[in-house]
C-alpha positions in Angstrom: -31.1 -1.8 -1.3 -27.7 -1.5 0.4 -27.1 -1.0 4.1 -24.4 1.2 5.7 -22.7 -0.1 8.9 -20.3 2.2 10.6 -18.1 1.5 13.6 -15.2 3.3 15.2 -11.8 1.7 15.9 -10.2 3.1 19.0 -6.5 3.6 19.4 -6.4 0.3 21.3 -8.1 -1.4 18.3 -5.6 0.2 15.9 -2.7 -1.0 18.1 -4.2 -4.5 17.8 -4.2 -4.3 14.0 -0.7 -2.8 13.9 0.6 -5.7 16.1 -1.1 -8.2 13.7 0.8 -6.5 10.8 4.1 -6.7 12.6 3.5 -10.4 13.5 2.6 -11.1 9.9 5.8 -9.6 8.6 7.9 -11.2 11.3 6.5 -14.6 10.4 8.0 -14.3 6.9 11.0 -12.1 7.7 13.2 -14.2 5.5 10.9 -14.1 2.5 12.1 -12.3 -0.5 10.2 -9.2 -1.6 9.5 -10.8 -5.0 7.9 -13.8 -3.2 5.7 -11.6 -1.2 4.6 -9.6 -4.2 3.9 -12.9 -6.1 1.8 -14.2 -3.1 -0.3 -11.0 -3.0 -0.8 -11.1 -6.7 -2.0 -14.7 -6.5 -4.4 -13.7 -3.7 -5.7 -10.9 -5.8 -6.3 -13.3 -8.7 -8.2 -15.6 -6.3 -10.2 -12.7 -4.9 -11.3 -11.5 -8.3 -12.6 -15.0 -9.0 -14.6 -15.1 -5.7 -18.3 -15.3 -6.2 -19.9 -13.3 -4.8 -17.1 -10.8 -4.2 -18.2 -8.4 -1.5 -18.3 -4.8 -2.9 -16.3 -3.5 0.1 -13.5 -5.8 -1.0 -13.8 -5.2 -4.7 -13.6 -1.4 -4.2 -10.2 -1.9 -2.5 -8.5 -4.0 -5.2 -7.4 -1.0 -7.3 -5.9 0.5 -4.1 -4.0 -2.7 -3.4 -2.8 -2.9 -7.0 -1.6 0.7 -6.8 0.4 0.0 -3.7 2.0 -3.1 -5.4 3.0 -0.9 -8.4 4.5 1.7 -6.1 6.6 -0.9 -4.3 7.7 -2.4 -7.6 8.6 0.9 -9.3 12.4 0.9 -9.5 12.5 4.6 -10.4 10.5 5.6 -7.3 12.8 3.9 -4.8 10.4 3.7 -1.9 12.0 4.4 1.4 12.8 1.3 3.5 10.4 2.1 6.3 7.5 2.5 3.9 8.6 -0.6 1.9 8.5 -2.7 5.1 5.1 -1.4 6.0 3.8 -2.4 2.5 5.4 -5.8 2.7 3.8 -6.4 6.1 0.4 -5.4 4.6 0.9 -7.8 1.7 1.9 -10.6 4.0 -1.1 -10.0 6.1 -3.5 -9.8 3.2 -2.0 -12.9 1.6 -2.4 -15.0 4.8 -5.7 -16.9 4.6 -5.7 -17.6 8.3 -5.4 -14.1 9.7 -7.7 -12.6 12.3 -10.8 -13.5 10.3 -10.1 -16.5 8.0 -10.6 -15.4 4.5 -12.9 -18.4 3.6 -15.7 -17.1 5.9 -18.4 -15.9 3.4 -18.9 -12.1 3.1 -16.8 -11.1 6.2 -13.6 -13.1 5.7 -11.8 -10.1 4.1 -13.1 -7.5 6.6 -9.9 -7.5 8.7 -7.8 -7.4 5.5 -9.7 -4.3 4.4 -9.3 -2.7 7.8 -5.5 -3.3 7.6 -5.4 -1.9 4.0 -7.3 1.2 5.1 -5.0 1.7 8.1 -1.9 1.5 5.9 -3.4 3.6 3.1 -4.1 6.4 5.6 -0.6 6.1 7.2 1.0 6.3 3.7 -1.3 9.1 2.4 1.7 11.5 1.8 3.8 8.7 0.2 1.0 7.8 -2.2 0.3 11.5 -3.1 4.1 12.0 -3.8 4.2 8.8 -5.9 1.2 9.9 -7.9 3.0 13.3 -8.5 6.1 11.4 -9.5 4.2 9.2 -12.0 2.6 12.3 -13.5 5.9 14.1 -13.8 7.6 11.0 -15.4 4.7 10.5 -17.9 4.7 14.2 -18.8 8.5 14.2 -19.2 8.5 11.0 -21.3 5.7 12.3 -23.5 7.4 15.7 -24.1 11.0 14.4 -24.5 10.9 11.4 -26.8 14.5 11.9 -27.9 16.0 12.9 -24.5 19.3 11.4 -23.5 18.7 8.6 -20.9 21.2 10.2 -18.5 19.3 13.5 -18.6 16.1 11.6 -18.1 17.5 9.8 -15.1 18.9 13.0 -13.6 15.6 14.8 -13.9 13.6 11.9 -12.4 16.2 11.6 -9.6 15.9 15.3 -8.8 12.1 15.1 -8.8 12.0 12.0 -6.7 14.3 13.5 -4.1 12.1 16.6 -3.9 9.0 14.5 -3.5 10.7 12.3 -0.9 11.6 15.4 1.1 8.0 16.6 0.8 6.7 13.2 2.1 9.0 13.4 5.1 7.9 17.0 5.9 4.2 16.2 5.6 4.5 12.9 7.5 6.4 14.7 10.3 3.9 17.4 10.5 1.1 14.8 10.6 2.8 12.9 13.4 3.4 16.1 15.4 -0.2 17.1 15.1 -1.2 13.7 16.4 0.8 14.3 19.6 -1.4 17.3 20.4 
């Protein structure tokens, strides 16, 4: 029988985690994006082999993999500010000596999961737009097998630009509502 534990993070708590994210990214400021992605992929492989892997961690692995794919997708061209946020998350997640050292049984990844949830919420509109882009691209590729690559690129560019504008509008609206 499982047990549910709920706790609330205050704005002060969230500032603490955001600061930890910034410090994590600053610590490896000179690291290449590919090095960071490789490090997080290695950590994911390690986590998958953990025994026992806490369910609250296992449930987040697909989310993390999705964020990695979004960052690596050259046709999506993730905006720099969002890219930096993801790289900071990956740096934090890949650091075994973060707020809670990862080798502490059961709870070692709790802080990593909190960071992941925080970033996933902040990037909600980005993730929704990316999902729409992937769906559009898949539909376009399935319907237009013999389409000129230039036409394909132009259509994807146009759709990506529309979705990036939508992301900005929704994120701005969300930020504005937070002020009130």
